[in-house]
N, CA, C and O atoms as CSV, one atom per row, in Angstrom:
chain,resi,resn,atom,element,x,y,z
A,1,MET,N,N,4.788,-45.736,9.960
A,1,MET,CA,C,5.331,-44.907,11.011
A,1,MET,C,C,4.188,-44.235,11.772
A,1,MET,O,O,3.226,-43.742,11.184
A,2,LYS,N,N,4.323,-44.231,13.060
A,2,LYS,CA,C,3.279,-43.670,13.896
A,2,LYS,C,C,3.111,-42.168,13.704
A,2,LYS,O,O,1.987,-41.666,13.680
A,3,HIS,N,N,4.228,-41.444,13.567
A,3,HIS,CA,C,4.188,-39.981,13.522
A,3,HIS,C,C,4.419,-39.429,12.113
A,3,HIS,O,O,4.882,-38.295,11.994
A,4,LYS,N,N,4.132,-40.144,11.077
A,4,LYS,CA,C,4.474,-39.708,9.726
A,4,LYS,C,C,3.743,-38.421,9.339
A,4,LYS,O,O,2.518,-38.405,9.217
A,5,ASN,N,N,4.503,-37.351,9.148
A,5,ASN,CA,C,3.972,-36.063,8.687
A,5,ASN,C,C,2.769,-35.591,9.483
A,5,ASN,O,O,1.746,-35.219,8.908
A,6,ASP,N,N,2.886,-35.605,10.797
A,6,ASP,CA,C,1.774,-35.220,11.666
A,6,ASP,C,C,1.541,-33.713,11.735
A,6,ASP,O,O,0.481,-33.280,12.187
A,7,TYR,N,N,2.505,-32.909,11.300
A,7,TYR,CA,C,2.448,-31.481,11.580
A,7,TYR,C,C,2.385,-30.619,10.327
A,7,TYR,O,O,2.887,-30.989,9.265
A,8,SER,N,N,1.757,-29.469,10.482
A,8,SER,CA,C,1.861,-28.351,9.547
A,8,SER,C,C,2.517,-27.232,10.329
A,8,SER,O,O,2.269,-27.070,11.524
A,9,VAL,N,N,3.361,-26.452,9.648
A,9,VAL,CA,C,4.124,-25.416,10.335
A,9,VAL,C,C,4.024,-24.106,9.567
A,9,VAL,O,O,4.093,-24.080,8.339
A,10,ILE,N,N,3.859,-23.024,10.314
A,10,ILE,CA,C,3.924,-21.678,9.758
A,10,ILE,C,C,5.116,-20.990,10.403
A,10,ILE,O,O,5.202,-20.892,11.627
A,11,ALA,N,N,6.039,-20.510,9.564
A,11,ALA,CA,C,7.244,-19.825,10.045
A,11,ALA,C,C,7.103,-18.329,9.799
A,11,ALA,O,O,6.664,-17.897,8.734
A,12,PHE,N,N,7.481,-17.559,10.795
A,12,PHE,CA,C,7.437,-16.102,10.712
A,12,PHE,C,C,8.869,-15.582,10.658
A,12,PHE,O,O,9.665,-15.826,11.565
A,13,LEU,N,N,9.187,-14.859,9.579
A,13,LEU,CA,C,10.539,-14.363,9.357
A,13,LEU,C,C,10.647,-12.912,9.814
A,13,LEU,O,O,9.642,-12.207,9.906
A,14,SER,N,N,11.867,-12.473,10.099
A,14,SER,CA,C,12.083,-11.109,10.584
A,14,SER,C,C,11.743,-10.062,9.529
A,14,SER,O,O,11.544,-8.893,9.861
A,15,THR,N,N,11.673,-10.465,8.271
A,15,THR,CA,C,11.318,-9.545,7.179
A,15,THR,C,C,9.814,-9.288,7.114
A,15,THR,O,O,9.358,-8.454,6.332
A,16,GLY,N,N,9.044,-10.005,7.935
A,16,GLY,CA,C,7.591,-9.906,7.895
A,16,GLY,C,C,6.965,-10.961,7.010
A,16,GLY,O,O,5.742,-11.096,6.959
A,17,GLU,N,N,7.802,-11.709,6.314
A,17,GLU,CA,C,7.313,-12.781,5.444
A,17,GLU,C,C,6.836,-13.967,6.282
A,17,GLU,O,O,7.387,-14.258,7.344
A,18,VAL,N,N,5.803,-14.643,5.783
A,18,VAL,CA,C,5.254,-15.832,6.440
A,18,VAL,C,C,5.331,-16.980,5.451
A,18,VAL,O,O,4.892,-16.856,4.308
A,19,LYS,N,N,5.893,-18.106,5.897
A,19,LYS,CA,C,6.007,-19.286,5.038
A,19,LYS,C,C,5.288,-20.449,5.688
A,19,LYS,O,O,5.293,-20.594,6.911
A,20,LYS,N,N,4.655,-21.292,4.844
A,20,LYS,CA,C,3.859,-22.411,5.346
A,20,LYS,C,C,4.333,-23.726,4.738
A,20,LYS,O,O,4.664,-23.806,3.555
A,21,TRP,N,N,4.356,-24.747,5.577
A,21,TRP,CA,C,4.644,-26.105,5.149
A,21,TRP,C,C,3.540,-27.006,5.659
A,21,TRP,O,O,3.196,-26.958,6.840
A,22,LYS,N,N,2.978,-27.831,4.782
A,22,LYS,CA,C,1.832,-28.654,5.161
A,22,LYS,C,C,2.235,-30.011,5.740
A,22,LYS,O,O,1.554,-30.519,6.631
A,23,PHE,N,N,3.313,-30.600,5.259
A,23,PHE,CA,C,3.719,-31.938,5.691
A,23,PHE,C,C,5.086,-31.883,6.361
A,23,PHE,O,O,6.110,-31.824,5.681
A,24,VAL,N,N,5.106,-31.903,7.698
A,24,VAL,CA,C,6.355,-31.865,8.462
A,24,VAL,C,C,6.401,-33.101,9.341
A,24,VAL,O,O,5.437,-33.416,10.039
A,25,HIS,N,N,7.534,-33.804,9.301
A,25,HIS,CA,C,7.671,-35.040,10.073
A,25,HIS,C,C,8.360,-34.777,11.411
A,25,HIS,O,O,7.718,-34.873,12.456
A,26,LEU,N,N,9.639,-34.451,11.401
A,26,LEU,CA,C,10.401,-34.214,12.629
A,26,LEU,C,C,10.558,-32.709,12.856
A,26,LEU,O,O,11.125,-32.010,12.016
A,27,LEU,N,N,10.067,-32.219,13.967
A,27,LEU,CA,C,10.113,-30.785,14.248
A,27,LEU,C,C,11.544,-30.288,14.455
A,27,LEU,O,O,11.899,-29.203,13.993
A,28,LYS,N,N,12.353,-31.068,15.139
A,28,LYS,CA,C,13.739,-30.654,15.390
A,28,LYS,C,C,14.504,-30.523,14.075
A,28,LYS,O,O,15.235,-29.555,13.869
A,29,GLY,N,N,14.330,-31.497,13.192
A,29,GLY,CA,C,14.960,-31.441,11.874
A,29,GLY,C,C,14.443,-30.280,11.048
A,29,GLY,O,O,15.193,-29.676,10.282
A,30,PHE,N,N,13.168,-29.964,11.198
A,30,PHE,CA,C,12.593,-28.842,10.481
A,30,PHE,C,C,13.197,-27.524,10.968
A,30,PHE,O,O,13.481,-26.640,10.159
A,31,ALA,N,N,13.396,-27.384,12.278
A,31,ALA,CA,C,14.031,-26.179,12.826
A,31,ALA,C,C,15.465,-26.044,12.300
A,31,ALA,O,O,15.922,-24.934,12.024
A,32,MET,N,N,16.170,-27.162,12.162
A,32,MET,CA,C,17.528,-27.126,11.608
A,32,MET,C,C,17.485,-26.705,10.134
A,32,MET,O,O,18.344,-25.948,9.682
A,33,PHE,N,N,16.489,-27.192,9.385
A,33,PHE,CA,C,16.294,-26.777,7.998
A,33,PHE,C,C,16.069,-25.262,7.929
A,33,PHE,O,O,16.652,-24.585,7.082
A,34,LEU,N,N,15.232,-24.740,8.812
A,34,LEU,CA,C,14.985,-23.294,8.823
A,34,LEU,C,C,16.256,-22.513,9.123
A,34,LEU,O,O,16.502,-21.472,8.513
A,35,ASP,N,N,17.061,-23.002,10.051
A,35,ASP,CA,C,18.322,-22.328,10.386
A,35,ASP,C,C,19.222,-22.202,9.159
A,35,ASP,O,O,19.934,-21.209,9.008
A,36,GLN,N,N,19.192,-23.202,8.287
A,36,GLN,CA,C,20.039,-23.185,7.091
A,36,GLN,C,C,19.417,-22.396,5.947
A,36,GLN,O,O,20.094,-21.586,5.314
A,37,GLU,N,N,18.144,-22.622,5.677
A,37,GLU,CA,C,17.495,-22.042,4.499
A,37,GLU,C,C,16.847,-20.675,4.750
A,37,GLU,O,O,16.739,-19.859,3.834
A,38,HIS,N,N,16.429,-20.435,5.957
A,38,HIS,CA,C,15.771,-19.176,6.323
A,38,HIS,C,C,16.307,-18.713,7.684
A,38,HIS,O,O,15.575,-18.720,8.673
A,39,PRO,N,N,17.583,-18.312,7.734
A,39,PRO,CA,C,18.196,-17.987,9.029
A,39,PRO,C,C,17.558,-16.798,9.752
A,39,PRO,O,O,17.845,-16.550,10.924
A,40,ASP,N,N,16.698,-16.073,9.053
A,40,ASP,CA,C,16.044,-14.924,9.688
A,40,ASP,C,C,14.696,-15.277,10.311
A,40,ASP,O,O,13.912,-14.382,10.628
A,41,TRP,N,N,14.416,-16.569,10.492
A,41,TRP,CA,C,13.135,-16.941,11.112
A,41,TRP,C,C,13.147,-16.549,12.582
A,41,TRP,O,O,14.176,-16.624,13.253
A,42,MET,N,N,11.975,-16.125,13.072
A,42,MET,CA,C,11.855,-15.692,14.462
A,42,MET,C,C,11.147,-16.744,15.311
A,42,MET,O,O,11.599,-17.072,16.407
A,43,TYR,N,N,10.033,-17.272,14.799
A,43,TYR,CA,C,9.303,-18.316,15.523
A,43,TYR,C,C,8.448,-19.111,14.549
A,43,TYR,O,O,8.173,-18.681,13.429
A,44,ILE,N,N,8.033,-20.294,15.017
A,44,ILE,CA,C,7.153,-21.153,14.222
A,44,ILE,C,C,5.944,-21.530,15.066
A,44,ILE,O,O,6.044,-21.737,16.276
A,45,ASN,N,N,4.815,-21.612,14.405
A,45,ASN,CA,C,3.602,-22.164,15.007
A,45,ASN,C,C,3.401,-23.550,14.433
A,45,ASN,O,O,3.478,-23.746,13.220
A,46,VAL,N,N,3.142,-24.519,15.311
A,46,VAL,CA,C,2.976,-25.908,14.906
A,46,VAL,C,C,1.516,-26.304,15.075
A,46,VAL,O,O,0.890,-26.014,16.094
A,47,TYR,N,N,0.986,-26.974,14.054
A,47,TYR,CA,C,-0.410,-27.398,14.030
A,47,TYR,C,C,-0.495,-28.897,13.752
A,47,TYR,O,O,0.374,-29.471,13.096
A,48,ASN,N,N,-1.554,-29.519,14.261
A,48,ASN,CA,C,-1.856,-30.897,13.885
A,48,ASN,C,C,-2.321,-30.861,12.436
A,48,ASN,O,O,-3.305,-30.193,12.119
A,49,ARG,N,N,-1.632,-31.561,11.565
A,49,ARG,CA,C,-1.934,-31.492,10.140
A,49,ARG,C,C,-3.330,-32.006,9.816
A,49,ARG,O,O,-4.000,-31.465,8.937
A,50,ARG,N,N,-3.769,-33.035,10.510
A,50,ARG,CA,C,-5.049,-33.666,10.177
A,50,ARG,C,C,-6.249,-32.869,10.686
A,50,ARG,O,O,-7.275,-32.802,10.009
A,51,THR,N,N,-6.135,-32.267,11.863
A,51,THR,CA,C,-7.267,-31.535,12.435
A,51,THR,C,C,-7.157,-30.028,12.257
A,51,THR,O,O,-8.162,-29.319,12.307
A,52,GLY,N,N,-5.931,-29.533,12.050
A,52,GLY,CA,C,-5.709,-28.102,11.950
A,52,GLY,C,C,-5.596,-27.405,13.292
A,52,GLY,O,O,-5.457,-26.182,13.342
A,53,ASN,N,N,-5.652,-28.158,14.379
A,53,ASN,CA,C,-5.569,-27.568,15.721
A,53,ASN,C,C,-4.162,-27.061,16.008
A,53,ASN,O,O,-3.167,-27.717,15.696
A,54,TYR,N,N,-4.105,-25.866,16.615
A,54,TYR,CA,C,-2.835,-25.286,17.048
A,54,TYR,C,C,-2.266,-26.117,18.179
A,54,TYR,O,O,-2.988,-26.505,19.098
A,55,LEU,N,N,-0.950,-26.396,18.114
A,55,LEU,CA,C,-0.308,-27.194,19.161
A,55,LEU,C,C,0.656,-26.372,20.015
A,55,LEU,O,O,0.550,-26.368,21.242
A,56,LYS,N,N,1.602,-25.671,19.366
A,56,LYS,CA,C,2.620,-24.993,20.155
A,56,LYS,C,C,3.409,-24.018,19.294
A,56,LYS,O,O,3.449,-24.140,18.070
A,57,ARG,N,N,4.041,-23.038,19.960
A,57,ARG,CA,C,4.929,-22.082,19.296
A,57,ARG,C,C,6.348,-22.325,19.811
A,57,ARG,O,O,6.563,-22.560,21.000
A,58,PHE,N,N,7.308,-22.264,18.889
A,58,PHE,CA,C,8.722,-22.378,19.233
A,58,PHE,C,C,9.460,-21.165,18.697
A,58,PHE,O,O,9.267,-20.765,17.549
A,59,TYR,N,N,10.303,-20.586,19.532
A,59,TYR,CA,C,11.118,-19.445,19.133
A,59,TYR,C,C,12.508,-19.918,18.733
A,59,TYR,O,O,13.019,-20.903,19.266
A,60,LYS,N,N,13.115,-19.201,17.782
A,60,LYS,CA,C,14.467,-19.530,17.339
A,60,LYS,C,C,15.413,-19.504,18.536
A,60,LYS,O,O,15.351,-18.591,19.360
A,61,GLY,N,N,16.271,-20.487,18.630
A,61,GLY,CA,C,17.228,-20.575,19.727
A,61,GLY,C,C,16.743,-21.434,20.882
A,61,GLY,O,O,17.545,-21.843,21.721
A,62,ASN,N,N,15.443,-21.717,20.942
A,62,ASN,CA,C,14.912,-22.594,21.980
A,62,ASN,C,C,14.964,-24.038,21.512
A,62,ASN,O,O,15.038,-24.309,20.313
A,63,SER,N,N,14.926,-24.939,22.439
A,63,SER,CA,C,14.954,-26.362,22.132
A,63,SER,C,C,13.636,-26.790,21.482
A,63,SER,O,O,12.553,-26.468,21.972
A,64,VAL,N,N,13.749,-27.523,20.367
A,64,VAL,CA,C,12.577,-28.036,19.662
A,64,VAL,C,C,12.652,-29.555,19.678
A,64,VAL,O,O,13.643,-30.114,19.210
A,65,PRO,N,N,11.644,-30.242,20.198
A,65,PRO,CA,C,11.673,-31.710,20.219
A,65,PRO,C,C,11.330,-32.276,18.839
A,65,PRO,O,O,10.832,-31.551,17.978
A,66,ASP,N,N,11.591,-33.554,18.630
A,66,ASP,CA,C,11.209,-34.208,17.378
A,66,ASP,C,C,9.684,-34.262,17.242
A,66,ASP,O,O,9.132,-33.978,16.179
A,67,PHE,N,N,9.020,-34.631,18.337
A,67,PHE,CA,C,7.564,-34.808,18.317
A,67,PHE,C,C,6.943,-34.102,19.529
A,67,PHE,O,O,7.598,-33.911,20.553
A,68,LEU,N,N,5.681,-33.723,19.393
A,68,LEU,CA,C,4.931,-33.137,20.510
A,68,LEU,C,C,4.030,-34.197,21.117
A,68,LEU,O,O,3.307,-33.918,22.074
């Protein structure tokens, strides 16, 4: 797969807690996972997993694509 686990994601919750995931494949599916498991998330920062470069921030309620 061309895009296999390209992303690392840091989620910021309204409680002040920060959660990190190193291997993320589909960003849209990941946002849906957060909605179910961590409904108090406010925004996520997305990074290129291989280089560590920051790519983009997504806020809860905004449209998140599968890939950047």
